[in-house]
C-alpha positions as CSV (number, residue, x, y, z in Angstrom):
1,M,-6.1,-21.2,-13.9
2,D,-8.8,-20.9,-11.3
3,F,-9.5,-17.5,-9.6
4,S,-12.0,-18.9,-7.2
5,Q,-11.7,-18.4,-3.4
6,S,-11.3,-21.1,-1.0
7,P,-14.5,-21.9,1.1
8,K,-12.9,-20.3,4.2
9,A,-11.9,-17.3,2.2
10,K,-15.3,-16.9,0.7
11,G,-17.0,-17.1,4.1
12,L,-14.6,-14.4,5.4
13,S,-15.2,-12.2,2.5
14,E,-19.0,-12.4,3.0
15,Q,-18.4,-11.7,6.7
16,L,-16.1,-8.7,5.8
17,A,-18.6,-7.2,3.4
18,A,-21.3,-7.4,6.0
19,F,-19.1,-5.8,8.7
20,M,-18.1,-3.0,6.2
21,Q,-21.8,-2.3,5.3
22,E,-23.0,-2.4,9.0
23,H,-20.2,-0.6,10.7
24,V,-17.5,1.0,8.5
25,I,-19.4,2.7,5.8
26,P,-21.9,4.4,8.1
27,Y,-19.1,5.7,10.3
28,E,-16.7,7.0,7.6
29,A,-18.5,10.4,6.9
30,Q,-18.6,11.1,10.6
31,W,-14.8,10.4,10.7
32,H,-14.1,12.7,8.0
33,E,-16.2,15.4,9.6
34,E,-14.5,14.9,13.1
35,M,-11.0,14.8,11.5
36,S,-11.7,18.1,9.6
37,Q,-12.5,19.9,12.9
38,L,-9.3,18.8,14.8
39,D,-6.5,21.4,15.3
40,N,-4.2,18.3,15.7
41,P,-5.1,15.7,13.0
42,W,-2.4,13.3,14.2
43,Q,-4.5,11.2,16.3
44,V,-6.7,8.1,16.2
45,L,-10.3,8.9,16.9
46,P,-12.1,6.7,19.6
47,G,-14.5,5.6,16.8
48,I,-11.6,4.0,15.0
49,R,-10.2,2.3,18.0
50,A,-13.7,0.9,18.9
51,L,-14.2,-0.5,15.4
52,K,-10.9,-2.2,15.5
53,E,-11.8,-4.0,18.7
54,K,-15.0,-5.1,17.0
55,A,-13.2,-6.3,13.9
56,R,-10.7,-8.3,16.1
57,D,-13.5,-9.9,18.0
58,A,-15.3,-10.8,14.8
59,G,-12.0,-12.6,13.6
60,L,-11.6,-10.1,10.7
61,W,-8.0,-9.3,11.7
62,N,-4.6,-9.6,9.9
63,L,-6.3,-11.1,7.0
64,F,-3.3,-10.5,4.8
65,L,-0.9,-12.8,6.6
66,P,-0.5,-16.4,5.1
67,D,-0.4,-18.0,8.6
68,E,-3.1,-19.7,10.4
69,Q,-1.8,-18.9,13.8
70,L,-1.2,-15.2,13.3
71,G,-3.6,-14.4,10.6
72,Q,-6.2,-16.5,8.7
73,G,-3.7,-18.4,6.5
74,L,-5.0,-17.1,3.2
75,S,-3.4,-17.2,0.0
76,N,-2.8,-14.0,-2.2
77,L,-5.7,-15.1,-4.4
78,D,-7.9,-15.5,-1.5
79,Y,-7.0,-12.3,0.1
80,A,-7.3,-10.2,-3.0
81,P,-11.1,-9.7,-3.0
82,M,-11.0,-8.7,0.6
83,A,-8.4,-6.0,-0.3
84,E,-10.8,-4.8,-2.9
85,C,-13.7,-4.7,-0.5
86,M,-11.6,-2.7,2.0
87,G,-10.4,-0.3,-0.7
88,R,-14.0,1.1,-1.0
89,S,-13.3,3.1,2.3
90,F,-10.3,5.2,3.4
91,I,-10.6,3.9,7.0
92,A,-11.2,0.3,6.6
93,P,-7.6,-1.1,6.2
94,E,-6.6,0.2,9.6
95,I,-9.8,-1.1,11.2
96,F,-8.9,-4.6,10.0
97,N,-5.1,-4.2,10.8
98,C,-4.4,-4.5,7.0
99,N,-3.0,-1.0,6.4
100,A,0.2,-0.3,4.5
101,P,3.0,0.0,5.3
102,D,2.4,-2.2,8.4
103,T,1.3,-5.2,6.2
104,G,4.6,-5.0,4.3
105,N,6.7,-4.6,7.4
106,M,5.0,-7.3,9.1
107,E,5.5,-9.7,6.2
108,V,9.2,-8.7,6.3
109,L,9.4,-9.6,9.9
110,Y,7.3,-12.8,9.4
111,H,9.6,-14.0,6.6
112,Y,13.0,-12.5,7.5
113,G,13.0,-11.5,11.1
114,S,14.8,-13.2,14.0
115,A,12.9,-14.6,17.0
116,A,13.9,-11.5,19.1
117,Q,12.8,-9.1,16.3
118,K,9.4,-10.9,15.9
119,D,8.9,-10.8,19.6
120,R,9.8,-7.2,20.0
121,W,8.1,-5.8,16.9
122,L,6.0,-8.4,15.0
123,R,3.9,-9.4,18.0
124,P,2.8,-5.7,18.9
125,L,2.2,-5.0,15.3
126,L,0.0,-7.9,14.8
127,A,-1.9,-6.7,17.9
128,A,-2.1,-3.1,16.6
129,E,-0.5,-1.9,19.9
130,I,2.0,0.1,17.6
131,R,2.5,1.3,14.1
132,S,5.4,1.4,11.8
133,A,6.9,3.1,8.8
134,F,9.3,2.2,5.8
135,C,12.1,4.5,5.0
136,M,13.7,3.8,1.6
137,T,13.0,6.8,-0.8
138,E,15.5,9.6,-0.6
139,P,15.0,13.3,-1.6
140,D,18.4,13.8,-3.4
141,V,18.6,10.9,-5.8
142,A,16.3,9.1,-8.3
143,S,15.2,6.4,-5.8
144,S,13.6,4.1,-8.4
145,D,17.2,3.0,-8.9
146,A,18.3,1.4,-5.6
147,T,22.0,1.7,-6.6
148,N,21.7,5.5,-6.3
149,M,20.9,5.2,-2.6
150,Q,23.1,7.6,-0.4
151,A,21.9,6.6,3.0
152,T,24.3,4.3,4.7
153,A,24.1,1.4,7.2
154,I,27.8,0.8,8.1
155,V,28.8,-2.1,10.3
156,E,31.2,-0.9,13.0
157,G,32.2,-3.7,15.4
158,D,29.1,-4.9,17.1
159,E,27.0,-1.8,15.9
160,V,25.4,-0.7,12.7
161,V,25.7,3.1,12.2
162,L,23.0,4.9,10.1
163,N,23.3,8.2,8.3
164,G,21.1,9.7,5.6
165,R,17.9,11.4,4.9
166,K,14.6,9.6,3.7
167,W,11.3,11.0,2.6
168,W,7.8,9.9,1.7
169,S,8.1,7.7,4.7
170,T,4.5,6.5,4.9
171,G,2.9,6.1,8.4
172,V,5.6,8.1,10.2
173,G,3.1,10.7,11.3
174,H,0.8,8.2,13.0
175,P,0.7,8.7,16.8
176,D,1.3,5.0,17.4
177,C,4.3,4.7,15.1
178,Q,7.2,3.3,17.2
179,V,9.6,1.7,14.7
180,V,10.8,2.3,11.0
181,I,12.5,0.0,8.6
182,F,15.6,1.8,7.2
183,M,17.2,0.7,4.0
184,G,20.8,1.8,3.6
185,L,24.1,1.1,1.8
186,T,26.3,-1.3,3.7
187,D,29.0,-2.4,1.3
188,P,29.4,-0.4,-2.1
189,E,31.9,-2.9,-3.4
190,A,29.7,-5.9,-3.1
191,D,27.4,-7.4,-5.9
192,R,24.9,-4.8,-6.6
193,H,22.1,-7.0,-5.1
194,R,24.1,-7.5,-1.8
195,R,25.0,-3.9,-1.0
196,H,22.1,-2.9,1.1
197,S,20.7,-3.7,4.5
198,M,17.5,-3.3,6.3
199,V,17.5,-2.1,9.8
200,L,14.8,-1.9,12.5
201,V,15.1,1.6,14.0
202,P,13.0,2.6,17.1
203,L,11.6,6.1,16.3
204,D,13.0,7.4,19.7
205,T,16.5,6.4,19.0
206,P,19.0,9.3,19.4
207,G,19.8,10.8,15.9
208,V,16.4,10.1,14.4
209,K,14.3,13.1,13.6
210,V,11.2,13.5,11.7
211,E,11.9,16.8,9.9
212,R,8.5,17.5,8.4
213,M,5.4,15.9,7.3
214,L,4.8,16.2,3.5
215,K,1.6,17.2,1.6
216,T,0.4,15.1,-1.2
217,M,-1.5,17.4,-3.8
218,G,-2.2,19.7,-0.8
219,Q,-3.4,16.9,1.6
220,L,-1.5,15.6,4.7
221,D,-3.1,12.2,4.7
222,A,-3.5,12.3,8.5
223,P,-3.2,10.5,10.8
224,Y,-0.8,8.4,8.7
225,G,1.1,10.8,6.8
226,H,4.3,10.9,4.7
227,G,7.4,12.3,6.4
228,E,10.9,13.4,5.8
229,V,13.1,11.7,8.3
230,S,16.8,12.4,8.9
231,F,19.2,9.8,10.5
232,T,22.5,11.3,11.9
233,Q,25.0,8.9,13.6
234,V,22.2,6.6,14.6
235,R,23.9,3.6,16.5
236,L,22.1,0.3,17.0
237,P,23.2,-3.2,17.8
238,L,24.0,-5.5,14.9
239,D,20.9,-7.6,15.7
240,A,18.8,-4.7,14.6
241,I,19.8,-5.6,11.0
242,I,17.0,-7.8,9.4
243,A,18.4,-11.2,8.2
244,G,22.0,-9.8,8.3
245,P,24.1,-7.3,6.3
246,G,23.6,-7.2,2.6
247,R,20.2,-8.8,2.5
248,G,18.2,-5.5,1.9
249,F,17.6,-5.9,-2.0
250,E,16.4,-9.5,-1.4
251,I,14.0,-8.6,1.3
252,A,12.7,-5.5,-0.7
253,Q,11.8,-7.8,-3.7
254,G,10.1,-10.2,-1.4
255,R,8.1,-7.4,0.3
256,L,6.8,-5.7,-2.8
257,G,5.2,-8.8,-4.6
258,P,2.1,-9.2,-2.1
259,G,2.1,-5.6,-1.3
260,R,1.5,-4.7,-5.0
261,I,-1.4,-7.1,-5.1
262,H,-2.9,-5.4,-2.0
263,H,-2.4,-1.8,-3.4
264,C,-3.9,-2.8,-6.8
265,M,-7.0,-4.5,-5.3
266,R,-7.6,-1.7,-2.9
267,L,-7.5,0.6,-6.0
268,I,-10.0,-1.6,-7.8
269,G,-12.3,-1.1,-4.8
270,L,-11.8,2.6,-4.9
271,A,-12.6,2.6,-8.6
272,E,-15.8,0.6,-7.9
273,H,-16.8,3.2,-5.3
274,A,-16.1,6.0,-7.8
275,L,-18.2,4.3,-10.5
276,S,-21.0,3.8,-8.0
277,L,-21.0,7.5,-7.1
278,A,-20.9,8.4,-10.8
279,C,-24.0,6.2,-11.6
280,Q,-26.0,7.7,-8.7
281,R,-25.1,11.3,-9.8
282,A,-25.9,10.4,-13.5
283,V,-29.5,9.2,-12.9
284,S,-30.3,11.8,-10.1
285,R,-29.3,15.0,-11.9
286,Q,-30.6,16.7,-14.9
287,A,-29.2,19.3,-17.3
288,F,-30.9,20.6,-20.4
289,S,-34.1,18.6,-19.6
290,K,-32.2,15.3,-19.6
291,R,-30.5,13.0,-17.1
292,L,-26.8,13.4,-17.0
293,S,-26.7,9.8,-18.0
294,D,-28.3,10.7,-21.3
295,L,-25.9,13.6,-22.1
296,G,-22.6,14.0,-23.9
297,G,-21.6,10.4,-24.1
298,N,-21.9,9.9,-20.3
299,G,-23.5,6.5,-20.8
300,E,-20.6,5.3,-22.9
301,R,-18.1,6.6,-20.3
302,I,-19.8,4.7,-17.7
303,A,-19.9,1.5,-19.8
304,Q,-16.1,2.0,-20.5
305,A,-15.3,2.4,-16.8
306,R,-17.0,-1.0,-16.1
307,I,-15.0,-2.7,-18.8
308,A,-11.7,-1.2,-17.5
309,I,-12.4,-2.2,-14.0
310,E,-13.3,-5.8,-15.0
311,Q,-10.1,-6.1,-17.1
312,A,-7.9,-4.7,-14.3
313,R,-9.5,-7.0,-11.7
314,L,-8.8,-10.1,-14.0
315,L,-5.2,-9.0,-14.4
316,V,-4.6,-8.7,-10.7
317,L,-6.2,-11.9,-9.9
318,K,-4.0,-13.6,-12.5
319,A,-0.9,-11.9,-10.8
320,A,-2.1,-13.1,-7.4
321,W,-2.6,-16.6,-8.8
322,A,0.9,-16.6,-10.4
323,L,2.5,-15.3,-7.2
324,D,0.8,-18.1,-5.1
325,Q,1.8,-20.7,-7.7
326,H,5.3,-19.7,-8.7
327,G,6.6,-17.2,-6.2
328,V,7.9,-13.5,-6.7
329,R,10.8,-14.3,-9.1
330,Q,8.7,-16.1,-11.6
331,S,5.8,-13.5,-11.5
332,M,7.8,-10.4,-11.9
333,S,6.1,-9.4,-15.2
334,E,2.5,-10.1,-13.9
335,I,3.3,-8.0,-10.7
336,A,4.8,-5.2,-12.8
337,Q,1.9,-5.2,-15.3
338,I,-0.7,-4.6,-12.6
339,K,1.3,-1.9,-11.0
340,V,1.2,0.1,-14.4
341,A,-2.4,-0.8,-15.3
342,V,-4.4,-0.5,-12.2
343,P,-3.5,3.1,-11.0
344,S,-4.1,4.5,-14.4
345,M,-7.4,2.7,-14.8
346,A,-8.4,4.0,-11.3
347,L,-7.4,7.6,-12.2
348,N,-9.5,7.5,-15.4
349,V,-12.6,6.1,-13.6
350,I,-12.3,8.6,-10.7
351,D,-11.7,11.5,-13.1
352,M,-14.8,10.5,-15.1
353,A,-16.8,10.6,-11.8
354,M,-15.4,13.9,-10.8
355,Q,-16.5,15.3,-14.1
356,L,-20.0,14.1,-13.6
357,H,-20.1,15.6,-10.2
358,G,-19.1,19.0,-11.6
359,G,-17.7,21.4,-9.0
360,A,-18.8,19.0,-6.2
361,G,-16.2,16.5,-7.6
362,L,-13.4,18.9,-6.5
363,S,-14.7,19.5,-3.1
364,D,-14.5,17.6,0.2
365,D,-18.2,17.0,0.2
366,F,-17.4,13.8,-1.8
367,P,-14.5,11.4,-1.6
368,L,-13.5,11.8,-5.2
369,A,-10.7,14.4,-4.9
370,M,-9.0,12.4,-2.1
371,A,-9.5,9.2,-4.2
372,W,-7.8,10.8,-7.2
373,T,-4.9,11.9,-5.1
374,G,-4.4,8.4,-3.7
375,A,-4.5,6.8,-7.2
376,R,-2.2,9.4,-8.6
377,A,0.4,8.7,-5.8
378,L,0.4,5.0,-6.6
379,R,1.7,5.7,-10.0
380,L,5.0,6.6,-8.3
381,A,4.9,4.5,-5.0
382,D,6.7,1.2,-5.2
383,G,8.3,2.6,-8.3
384,P,7.2,4.7,-11.3
385,D,5.4,3.3,-14.2
386,E,8.5,3.6,-16.5
387,V,10.5,1.4,-14.3
388,H,7.9,-1.3,-14.3
389,R,7.3,-0.9,-18.2
390,A,11.1,-1.3,-18.6
391,L,11.1,-4.6,-16.5
392,I,8.1,-6.0,-18.5
393,A,9.8,-5.1,-21.9
394,R,13.1,-6.7,-20.7
395,L,11.3,-9.9,-19.6
396,E,9.2,-10.1,-22.9
397,L,12.3,-9.6,-25.1
398,K,14.7,-11.9,-23.3
399,P,13.9,-15.2,-25.0
400,Y,14.0,-13.3,-28.5
401,L,17.4,-11.9,-27.6
402,Q,18.8,-15.2,-26.5
403,A,17.5,-16.9,-29.7
404,N,19.0,-14.1,-31.8
405,E,22.5,-14.7,-30.1
406,T,22.6,-18.4,-31.0
């Protein structure tokens, strides 16, 4: 089991780290300040657009896509440290066109889209000319169980008709969002894994309405945002269905494998940033005539944070290696394990950093409150911890149950 990057990926990682240090990190504080002063935060600042052009010109673009023509042709293991590097900054993923949910949507189109769908939607997404959203979760049912889904995508002649309400549709608030991927029930009588379809829906289609933008722990997450979207008798041609009717569950599983690697490695980068802030605070502040690092077991907490980050990173790299070697179906346990372990680790590290910062840790003067909110949300996004633990247990017990039955 070898976790080393290819020579090409190692070079790109070094280039990415240098770009982050020279361009992204210095601009981030200015970005937060400018965004906080806007009456309408649902816009992309000129500074972001300028950095995106710089990143594209530098070849640091679409790094996640395993295609040498459209991306850099990197494996999941190659890309993982780059996702960690980008995770240190809230604005970095968009600058390199590696931001969710566009990465997942582009992977869906790359692997499952028709030639026409790729030309209409994948090409402009890869060029960052447009943005996209993903509409799966619903407000009235427990969406961790896809069989509960109430939204429908019914085939009527040469059209597909969509009805339903989705929420936590990430990215729908972005001013460049032009298309969403909608998942709905097509045939309730089919096998449970063949009932759903994914449909490409232009955001300006009649019957599509963004009802409201949702706050996460009081934050809007502009200019990306998470929206509640209604679909009322939305009619689209059949060729808007990705890969054909009934393929939605299959596509969703394929989409989530790499996406969870990306999420978890970005969280590790976020945890590293929080630990760095904690260490700076611990050695620069004094209370009761001692440095904070020498008070109340803070040194041990910092040591434990380092251990936890290193453990989590190794677990994610193993999952990325397994995904590259064996594919999604044979790596389900590893992918589920990181989805449980990494957000909880990040939350603990960020919470420790907040505690060391005192009241400042709760303010917008430091990125810790926003970081904590993002990490907490990821204990639910792409499925809650409980669902992943159930899958891990089922896979772990399966050979023992089979042996017990013989």
